[in-house]
N, C-alpha and C positions, 0 to 999 in steps of 0.2 A: 503493500500500498503507500504510496506516495502522503508526503506528510511535509508542511514548511509551515514551526513552528516559532512562531515570533513571543519576543519577552521584552521586559525591560523600558517601558511606557511608564509615563507616569505625568505626575505634576508638578512643574518647575518654574521659575520668575527667572523673566526675561534677562540675557547675560549669563545661565547655568547652561550645566551640558546634564545630556542621558546618555547612554550608551546601548542601541537596541540589539539582540540576537536574534539569528533567524536559524535553528536546525533544521537541518532537512534529513531525509530519510525517504528507501523505498525507488530510488533512481542515482545513476552514477553521474554522481557530484561534479566531478570533475572534467566531464565532458558539457558542462552548464552556465550561461550566464544568469546569473543570480544580483539580484536589488530589490531597492524599494521603492517605493509609490507612497504620496498620501494623499488623502479627502476628508476633508471638512465638509458638512454637511452642508448643500445646499454649492457646491462646488464641483465644479469636475476634478477628476484625478488625474493626479501630474507624478511625471517621472521622477526620483530623486536624486538615486544613483544607483550603479552597477557594476558588478566586476563580471570576469571573463575570468573563469575560477583557471585554468590551467595557465593562462600567460602571466596574470596577477594586475591585466590593464586597464584600469577604472573609467567609468563616465559621469558627471557631475551636469546636472542644470544649474542654470548661472544663480538662480535665486537661495542655491545653497554652497557653490564654489570656496573655497576658502575656510566655509564654517567647518562641513560637514566631512568623514572622511569612511570610507568602506574599504573591510581588508576581511581574508577569507582566513581561517584556520581550515587545511583540509582535511587533520589528523579529525576534526571536532566534527567534518560536513559543518562547518558554524559560518557564515555574515557575520558581521559585524557591520554597521553604521555609530560610528562616535558623531556626536553633535554638539558642538560647541558655539557659547556665546548665539544662545537660542532666544530668536524674536516670535510676535504674540501673532504673526502669519506662519512660524512654524506647527502652532495648533493644527490633530489633524492626527485623523487612523491611518497609521502608517502598517504597510502590505510589503509583506514578502514577496516573488516573484520569480519562477524561475523557467527558463526555456534553454531548450538546445541550441536556436540555429542562431534566434537573435543577439544582435548586441547595438553600442551607440544609438544612435537615433531612433532607427526603424524598433529596439527593444521599449524606448522611451513612446515611442506613439504608436506601437501595438497596445504598450502594456493601458495606457492612457483610456482605448476603449474594451480591453478587459481580454485581449488576443493572448497573451502569453499561456506555455502549457499547464503550469500550477502556480498555485495560489495558498499562502497561509489565510488566518482567520483575520491578521491586523490584532495591531495592540495601540491603546490609545495614548496619545503627545496631546498635553495640555501646558504651554505657556501663557502664564498670566500672573498679572502683579496682585 
């Protein structure tokens, strides 16, 4: 059974940090791009970042570049999202998504439409003073 399980969400004040984790199982981890999307109620889903596991190449949206870092631990089949200098607009449900073929712009565009292979259930991040 394919599973992506996110954790690490919570409430934090602006300027704070959180680290999200996505544990993968049931598929060949090293063959995939895995990353993060977020969605706030009433807004469209947006791509945040992803990593091509076998190369370590990472991609970021302009909204988070310089503040967020995506990494992977292949022995643990886990992808991380380190979020620093959080802002109110970073609030939302963060979803982990995996796809064998998509990366770069195509990954972000497909994921915004829900078109990637595997999805987690999401973890809520609230940034508020």
